[in-house]
C-alpha positions as CSV (number, residue, x, y, z in Angstrom):
1,M,-57.3,20.8,41.3
2,T,-55.2,20.5,37.8
3,V,-52.0,19.9,39.3
4,V,-53.0,17.5,41.9
5,L,-54.3,15.4,39.0
6,A,-51.5,16.0,37.1
7,G,-49.3,14.6,40.1
8,L,-51.7,11.6,40.6
9,L,-51.0,10.6,37.0
10,L,-47.2,11.4,36.9
11,G,-47.1,9.1,39.9
12,A,-49.1,6.1,38.3
13,A,-47.0,6.5,35.4
14,V,-43.9,6.2,37.1
15,T,-45.1,3.3,39.3
16,G,-46.2,1.6,36.4
17,C,-42.6,1.9,34.7
18,A,-40.9,0.9,38.0
19,G,-42.9,-2.5,38.5
20,G,-42.4,-3.4,34.6
21,G,-38.5,-2.9,34.5
22,G,-38.1,-4.2,38.1
23,Q,-39.6,-7.2,38.1
24,G,-36.5,-9.4,38.6
25,E,-35.9,-7.6,41.7
26,E,-39.3,-7.3,43.3
27,L,-40.2,-10.9,42.5
28,S,-38.6,-14.4,44.2
29,A,-37.4,-16.8,42.1
30,D,-39.9,-19.1,42.3
31,A,-42.4,-16.5,41.9
32,L,-40.6,-15.4,38.5
33,L,-40.6,-18.5,36.8
34,D,-44.6,-19.3,37.5
35,E,-45.1,-15.6,36.3
36,A,-43.0,-16.4,33.0
37,H,-44.9,-20.1,32.8
38,R,-48.0,-18.2,32.8
39,T,-46.9,-15.8,30.1
40,M,-46.1,-18.4,27.8
41,N,-49.0,-20.3,28.3
42,A,-51.3,-18.0,27.3
43,L,-49.3,-17.1,24.0
44,K,-50.7,-17.6,20.5
45,T,-47.4,-18.4,18.7
46,V,-43.7,-18.8,19.5
47,T,-40.6,-19.7,17.7
48,I,-38.7,-22.8,19.9
49,A,-34.8,-23.1,18.6
50,S,-33.0,-26.3,20.1
51,S,-29.2,-27.6,20.2
52,T,-28.9,-30.9,22.0
53,T,-24.9,-32.4,22.7
54,G,-24.8,-36.2,23.7
55,S,-21.6,-36.7,25.8
56,A,-20.4,-39.1,22.7
57,G,-20.2,-35.4,20.9
58,S,-23.1,-36.1,18.2
59,S,-25.8,-33.6,18.2
60,Y,-28.9,-32.2,16.7
61,S,-30.7,-29.2,16.5
62,S,-34.5,-28.3,15.8
63,R,-36.1,-25.2,14.8
64,Q,-40.1,-25.1,15.1
65,T,-42.6,-22.5,15.0
66,T,-46.0,-23.1,16.8
67,D,-49.4,-22.4,17.9
68,L,-48.9,-24.6,21.1
69,R,-51.9,-26.6,19.8
70,S,-52.5,-28.5,16.9
71,R,-50.7,-26.5,14.2
72,C,-46.5,-26.0,13.7
73,T,-43.9,-26.6,11.6
74,N,-40.4,-28.1,12.6
75,K,-37.2,-29.1,10.9
76,I,-34.4,-30.9,12.9
77,T,-30.6,-31.8,11.6
78,W,-28.1,-34.1,12.4
79,T,-24.5,-33.8,12.8
80,E,-24.3,-37.1,11.6
81,G,-26.0,-36.0,8.3
82,G,-29.6,-35.7,7.3
83,S,-32.5,-33.3,8.2
84,L,-36.1,-34.1,9.0
85,E,-38.7,-31.2,8.3
86,Q,-42.9,-32.2,9.2
87,I,-45.7,-29.4,8.7
88,R,-48.5,-30.7,11.3
89,I,-51.9,-29.3,10.6
90,D,-54.6,-30.5,13.4
91,D,-54.8,-34.6,12.4
92,T,-52.4,-34.5,9.4
93,D,-48.7,-34.9,9.1
94,Y,-46.5,-33.9,6.2
95,V,-42.5,-35.1,6.8
96,R,-40.2,-34.7,4.1
97,P,-36.5,-36.5,5.1
98,D,-33.8,-35.5,2.7
99,R,-31.9,-37.8,1.0
100,A,-29.1,-37.9,3.6
101,Y,-31.6,-39.0,6.4
102,L,-32.9,-41.7,3.7
103,D,-29.6,-43.0,3.4
104,R,-28.4,-42.9,7.2
105,W,-31.3,-44.6,8.6
106,S,-31.6,-46.7,5.8
107,G,-28.0,-48.2,5.9
108,S,-27.7,-48.0,2.4
109,K,-26.6,-44.9,-0.1
110,A,-29.3,-44.5,-3.0
111,A,-27.9,-45.2,-6.5
112,G,-26.9,-41.5,-7.9
113,G,-27.6,-39.7,-5.1
114,E,-31.0,-38.0,-6.5
115,A,-32.2,-35.1,-3.9
116,Q,-35.6,-35.9,-1.9
117,D,-38.0,-33.7,-2.1
118,R,-41.0,-35.1,-1.6
119,W,-43.5,-34.9,1.5
120,I,-45.0,-37.5,2.8
121,R,-48.9,-37.5,4.3
122,T,-49.8,-39.2,7.3
123,P,-51.8,-39.1,10.1
124,S,-50.1,-37.4,13.2
125,S,-51.4,-40.1,15.7
126,N,-48.9,-42.3,13.8
127,A,-46.0,-40.1,15.5
128,K,-44.0,-42.3,17.6
129,P,-42.1,-41.2,20.7
130,G,-38.3,-41.3,19.2
131,D,-39.3,-40.9,15.3
132,G,-38.4,-37.4,14.9
133,L,-41.5,-35.6,14.9
134,V,-42.7,-33.2,17.4
135,D,-45.8,-32.8,19.1
136,C,-47.0,-29.0,18.6
137,T,-47.4,-28.3,22.6
138,W,-44.9,-27.3,24.9
139,P,-44.7,-28.7,28.7
140,F,-44.6,-24.7,30.1
141,T,-44.8,-26.3,33.9
142,A,-42.6,-25.5,37.0
143,F,-40.4,-27.8,39.3
144,G,-38.3,-27.6,41.7
145,K,-36.4,-24.9,44.0
146,A,-35.3,-22.1,42.0
147,E,-32.8,-19.9,42.8
148,K,-31.2,-16.6,41.1
149,G,-28.1,-16.0,39.2
150,D,-26.6,-13.2,37.6
151,R,-28.5,-10.3,35.3
152,T,-27.4,-10.8,32.2
153,E,-29.2,-10.1,28.1
154,I,-30.8,-12.5,25.8
155,G,-31.0,-11.4,22.4
156,G,-30.8,-8.3,23.7
157,R,-33.7,-8.4,26.5
158,P,-32.4,-8.2,29.9
159,A,-33.0,-10.8,31.7
160,V,-32.7,-13.0,34.9
161,A,-30.8,-16.4,35.0
162,L,-33.1,-18.7,37.4
163,R,-31.1,-22.0,38.3
164,V,-33.3,-25.5,39.1
165,S,-31.4,-28.8,39.9
166,D,-33.8,-31.6,38.6
167,T,-34.0,-33.7,41.7
168,G,-37.4,-35.0,41.0
169,G,-36.0,-38.5,40.0
170,S,-35.2,-37.6,36.3
171,R,-31.3,-38.1,36.9
172,D,-29.1,-38.7,34.0
173,A,-27.4,-41.8,32.8
174,G,-24.6,-41.0,35.2
175,G,-26.5,-40.9,38.0
176,S,-26.1,-37.1,38.5
177,D,-29.2,-34.2,39.0
178,G,-29.0,-32.3,35.9
179,L,-28.9,-28.5,36.2
180,Y,-31.3,-26.2,34.5
181,T,-31.0,-22.5,34.2
182,F,-34.3,-20.5,33.1
183,Y,-33.3,-17.2,31.5
184,V,-36.5,-15.1,32.3
185,A,-37.1,-11.3,30.5
186,T,-37.4,-8.3,33.2
187,E,-38.6,-5.7,31.0
188,G,-42.1,-5.7,29.4
189,E,-43.6,-9.0,29.7
190,P,-41.8,-11.5,31.5
191,Y,-41.2,-14.0,28.5
192,L,-39.2,-17.2,29.0
193,L,-36.1,-16.3,26.6
194,K,-34.2,-19.5,27.0
195,V,-33.3,-22.6,29.1
196,A,-30.1,-24.2,29.2
197,Y,-29.8,-27.9,30.7
198,R,-26.4,-29.6,31.7
199,G,-26.0,-33.1,32.7
200,S,-23.4,-35.8,32.8
201,D,-24.8,-37.4,29.6
202,Y,-25.9,-34.3,27.8
203,R,-26.4,-30.9,27.2
204,S,-28.7,-28.7,25.5
205,T,-30.2,-24.8,25.0
206,T,-33.6,-24.3,23.8
207,S,-34.6,-20.3,22.9
208,F,-37.8,-18.6,22.6
209,S,-38.6,-16.0,20.3
210,A,-41.3,-14.6,17.7
211,F,-44.3,-14.3,20.5
212,D,-47.5,-13.9,19.2
213,E,-46.5,-13.3,15.6
214,P,-47.9,-14.7,13.0
215,L,-48.3,-18.3,12.2
216,G,-48.1,-18.6,8.3
217,V,-48.8,-22.7,8.7
218,R,-49.7,-24.1,5.4
219,A,-50.0,-27.7,3.8
220,P,-47.4,-28.2,1.0
221,A,-48.5,-28.0,-2.8
222,G,-50.5,-31.1,-3.3
223,D,-48.2,-32.2,-6.2
224,D,-45.3,-32.7,-3.8
225,V,-47.0,-34.8,-1.8
226,L,-47.2,-38.6,-1.6
227,D,-49.9,-40.5,1.2
228,A,-48.2,-43.0,3.5
229,A,-48.9,-46.1,1.9
230,D,-47.8,-44.7,-1.4
231,A,-44.8,-43.9,-0.4
232,A,-44.3,-47.4,1.4
233,D,-45.6,-48.8,-1.9
234,A,-42.8,-46.6,-3.8
235,G,-39.8,-47.8,-1.4
């Protein structure tokens, strides 16, 4: 009886290992992508690093750490100069543009070129599309028909590439369908590790890491913060 029980336990262990390590082979491309999105939507925290380059050569990058709900930090940096930091805590945004950002968007350079290290406090409801501020959520949703690509490694993790053409009406400026490549981990949890997009008007890469690690989002020290109305009066 002991031998039989040991055999059953060993068989279960081997089956479990095979299932976890070979999911890229057992599941279809669409099923893999659906599973990855379910896994990402269940996360408590994640870090998202993105870079985007336009067809004219302009580019920017960002790094966001978020609980995917209402608390996050983000910093966006433009290659032409300037950066914008953001801390969102529920209904409040703390925003810190650097001097280069202020000079660039105001169209004039401040006399003396003093450093800018103050945060501006403003309701998060004031954020508007295109102002450089982010929502703490992220749209982990599937679309289109996925096709399996090559096996690879992302950040040392085995992964499989899944290609999806954007044929849902969101074409780029050149009238062509963009191509998304999703990289999904094939060992352990089926995390979405990276998404690459290529179209005629821009290309981008977004990487995901630090899954469910402590968030540590805190408001800046009070002495370093101005209310938005006070900042406007100072300007």
